[in-house]
N, C-alpha and C positions, 0 to 999 in steps of 0.2 A: 299314782294314777294320773293319766294324761287327761288335762282339762280342755274340752272342745271351746274353740273361740268363735263367738258369733258376732261378726262386724256389723254395725249399723251405720249406714251412710248419713252424711251430714244433713241432707234434706229431711230424712226420716227422723233423725235425732231431734232436729229443730221442731218437727211436727209433734213429736212425742212430748217435748218440753212444754209446748202450747197446751196440750191435753192435761198434762200434770199441773200446770199453773191453773187451769180451770178447776181441776179437782181440788186443789188447795183452797181456791176461793169458795167452792162449794162447802167444803168441810168447815171452814171458818165460819161461814154464814149459819151452820147448823148447831154450833157449839159456842154459846156465849162466853164460856170460860177462856177460849182461845183469843177471843176479842179483848176481854177484859185485861188479860196479861199481854196484850199486843204481840201475839206470835205472828210473824209475817206469812202472807199467803203463799209465797214461793217456797218457804221452808217446809210447810205441810206437804205441798205437791211434790217437792223434791224428795222428801223423806219416803213418801209413798213409792216412788219410782226406785229409790235406792234399796228400799226393803224388797221389792219384786226382783231386783237384780241379785241381791244377796240370796234370796230363796232359789233363784235359778242356779246360782252357782253351787250352793251346798246340796240343794235337793236333786238337781239334774246334771250336775258336773259340767255345767256350760258357763262360760264367762262372756257376759255381754259387753262389747266395747262400743261405746258411742263415739261417733266422729264430732267433737265439740269445738272445732276450730272457729265457728262463728261466735261462740261464747266470749272470746277475747275481743272481737270486734265490737260486740254490744257494750262491753265495759268501756271502750274507748269513746263511744257515742255518749254513754251516760256521763263520764267525766268532762267530756267537751262541753255538755249542756250545763253542768254545775258551773263550768268557767264563764260561759256565755251570760248566765244569769247573775254572776257575782258582781255586786256594785262596790267599787274600790272604796267610795266614801263611807258605806256601811262597814267595810272591812277596816278602814282606818280608825273609825269609831270604836270598833271592837279589838283594836291593837293590843290592849292590855290582857284581855281574856285569852287572846290567841298565844301570847307569850306565856301566860300562866299554864295553858293546857300543854304547850310544848315542853315546858319544864317538868310538869307532872308526868307526861309520857316518857321523858328522858330518864327520870328517876325510876319509873316503873320498869323500863327495859333492863336497867341494871339489876333490880331485884329479881326480875323474871330469869335472868341468866344465873344469878347467885343460887336461886332455888333450884334450877336444872342441874347445875354443877354439884350441888349438894346431894341431891337425890341420887344422881349417877354414882357418886362416890359410895353412898350407902349400899347400893346394889352391887358393888365391886366393879363397876364399869370405869372406863377411862373418864375422869372428871369432865374433860372437854366434850365427851359425847353428850353430856347434858345440854350443851348449846343447842343441839339439834332438837331438843324438847323445850327449848327456851325461846328467846326472840327470834331465832332463825325461822322456825317453823310456824310460830304462833303470830307474833307481831308482823314478821316478814311474809308469811304465807308460803304457798307451795312454790312459787317462782323462786324465792329467796332460798328455800331448802334445796331446790334443784341446783341453783347456782353454786352454792357453798358445798354441796355434796362431794364433788371431786376433790376439792382442796382438803376436806376432812379425811377422805380416803387416801389419797396419794401423799399429802404433806404430814398429816397427823397420825396416819396409820389406824384409823377407826373404820374397819371394813364394812360395817353395817350402818354407816352414818346416813346415806340415803334412805334406807329402809326406816330408820328411826324418825328422821324428819318427815317423811310422808305419812307414817302412822301417827305421829304427833299431830300433824296438820289435819288429818282426817277427824280425829276425836275433838281437836280444838275447834274446827269449823262447826261441827255438830253442836258443841257446847255454845259457841258464839252465837248461833242462831236462836237459842232458846233462853239465854240469861239476860239479854238486853231488855226485852220487854218487862219481865218480872221485876228487874232492877228499877225501871222507871215507875212501874205501877206501885212498888213499895214506897218509894220516895214521895210520889204524889199523894198517896193516902197517908203516909206517916206524918207528912209536914203540911197537910191540908192545902195543897197547891192548887191554884186555878189555872185551867188550860186557856187557850187563846182560840175560842171558836169563832171570832169575828173575822179573821183574815183567811184568805185563800192559802192552801197548803202549797209548800214548795214542790212536793211530788206527791201524786195520788190524789184520792178524793176521800172525805170523811165516810166512815162506815154507814152512818145513819143519814147521809146527805140525799136530799131529793132534787138537789139542784143539778141541772145539766149545763155543761159549758160547751157553747157552739164553737166548733173548730171547722173552718172551711178548708177546702182542697188546697188553695194557694197558701194558707197559712202554714199547714203542714210542710208543703214543698219548699216554702221560704226557710222554715226552721231546718229542714233536711239540708238545703243548700249551705246554711251557715255552719252546720255541724260538720259536713264534709270539708268545707274550707278550713275549720278549726283542726280537723284531723290531718289535713295536708300540711298546714303550718306546724302542727305537733310533730309530724314525721321529720320535718327538716330541722326543728328545734331539738328533737332527740339526738339527731346526728351531731348537731353543734355541741350539745352538752356532752356527748360521748368523747368528741375530739378534745374537749377540755378536761377529760378525765373524770367526769362526773356521771356515772352510770346509774340511772334511775329508771323505774318502771315506765313504759311508754305512756300509760294513762296520765302520769304526771305532767309530760310534755304537752298532751292535749288539753289537760286542765288549764295550764298556763297560757296556751294558744287561745283557748275560749275566753280567758280573763282579758287578755289583750284586745281581741276582736270585739268582744261584747262591750267593753268600756269605751273603746274608740268610736263604736257605732253609736252609743248613747250620747257621747260628747258632740258628735256630728248632728245628731237628731236635734239636740238642745240648741245648737248654733243655728241650724236652718229653721227650726221651728215651723215645719210644714205639717198641717193637720193629716194630709193624705199619707206622707211617709210615716208619721206617728201611728196611723191606723194600721198600716202594713206591719209596723214593728209589734204592735199589740197582738195582732193575729199570729205572727210568727212566734211570740212567746207562749201563746196557747198551744200552738202546734209543738213547740219545744217541750212543754211540760208533758204532753202526751206521749211523745217519742222516749222521753227520758223514763217515764213510768213503765213503758213496755220494755225497754232495754234492761232496766235494773231487775225487774221481775223475771225476765227470761234469763238473764245472766245467772242469778243465784239459783233458779230452778235447774238450770243446766250444770252448774258447779255441784249441786247436791246429787244430781243424776249420775255424775262421774265418780261418786265416792265408791271405793273399793274396800269394803269392810274386812275382807280376807288378808289385807296387808298388815292388820294389827296382830296376826297370829304369832309372829317371830318372837316378840317381846312383850306379850300381852300384859302380864303382871306389872312389869315396869312402867309400861305406857299408861295403864289404868291409874296407878299410883301418881306418877308425876303430873298428868293432865288433871286428875282430881285435885291435886294441890294447886296447880296453876289456876284452875277455875275458882277454888276458894279464895286464893290470894287476889285474883282480879275482882271478884264481887266485893270483898272487903275493902280493898284500896278505892274501888270506884264509889262505894257507898259512904265510907267515912272520911276519904280524903279529896277525891275530885269533886263530889257534890258540894261539900263546903267550901273549897277553893274557887269553884265557879260561880259562887254567889247564892246557893241554896234556894233558887227559884225554879219556875217552870222550865226555863231554857236550860238550866243546870241539869235538871232531871233527864231532859231529852238528850243532852250531851253525854250523860252518864249511860244512857241505853246504847249510845254509839261507841263509847269508850270501852264498855264491857264487851262489845262486838269485835273492835279492832285489836284488842290486846289477846284475842284468842282465835281470830279468824282472818278477816281481811277488811280493808276499808269499805269495799262494797257491801260486806255483811253488817258493818256499823251503819252504813246509810239505809239499809233495809230495816234494821231495828228502829232507827229513828223515824222512818217513814211510817211504820206500824204504830208507833206511839202518838205520832201526830194525826194519824187517821182517827185515833180514838179520842184525843184530848185537844187537838188544835194545832195551828201553825207555830214554828219556832224558827224564824227566819235566820236569826243570828247563829244558831247551832248548825245550820246547813251550810254556812260559810266557813265558820272557824274550824269545825271538825275536819271537813274533807281537806283543807289546806294543810292542817297540822299533820293528820294521819295519812293523807295521800302524797305529801310532798316532803316536809321537814323530818318527819319521823324516819323516813327511809335512809336519810343522811345520818341521822343520830344512831340508827340501828347498825349501820355499817361500821360506824366508829366504835361502838360498844363490842360488836362481834370481832373485829380486829384485835381490840384490846384483850379480850378474854381468850382468844384463840392463840395468840402469840405471846402472852404474858409469862 
């Protein structure tokens, strides 16, 4: 039966994403259990939209295709903002936790691929097809799955590699959005951890907050200017890294560019010690937080809007089994290994909410999960520096090495 295609232009898609995000915010406000387990607002709104798209496909034989090109730009803005706010002095102090988390992530990628290969073998598939349901589609995300798909089809002879990768990423992304908050909620309750209600959040505002942060016109405009400068620098940095043979996601280059610009700017401010310039910087930082919050929420909402559930049909039973086991392993590893290794404190619990997200979905999913937890329990500044750097930068390099090892061993 021929399926009707209903294209939705970028402007309309973006507008619908705003509506979906408002819907998610309203639903969260009506159900305390969603706040208690730190389910992100964009997740709820995105799921509502994805459900409508699924009903339209199965009930009316019509496939809604959103133009989501702006989604990727939102991600670049968000990670450039993370870089602009990252203080290298704080990062240096957190050097050991960063290395520990990188080691934990590296070990987990190995285990993730071993599980994928093992389950694929049990189902009578080519063992290497399990890599598409391992770190390629889960830790790597849809971009990595699409990048490796042709190699698996042409070089390894796995005809349905792309379909397996996309289906695994779809279910993994759904799981990543809902496991992070409950993991943190369990750890906080189980270990009687105290949140940090005294400091301002890195992203977003607390659910119960009555405090309104004043952001003026020029504060937003200054933040926007520095974000654009970071994106421009990130573009050229990405070209340079590619020429060096290091192919990383574009948002990593923007993150690095933001770190360079932000820290050079702070060093210059400290040297000049000009109260007027410092006031401009403070206003820009408030504007930066606002833009970041919007970009992250809109990105994940649009990512979930674009889910196509019908892609799971081809290998439904295999995908359900392997992703179910991957989710179980991620939760157990996060709760019993990552939490203990990261210090068993509140910051560790927030990192765990993000780690549970990034091992199944994407770095952006991890940040959204962490944001939802801190909105409920308070700021976790170190977590918002360590996890994006590990999972947005170093982990892509480690993942590429492990994929090459398993694919050609």
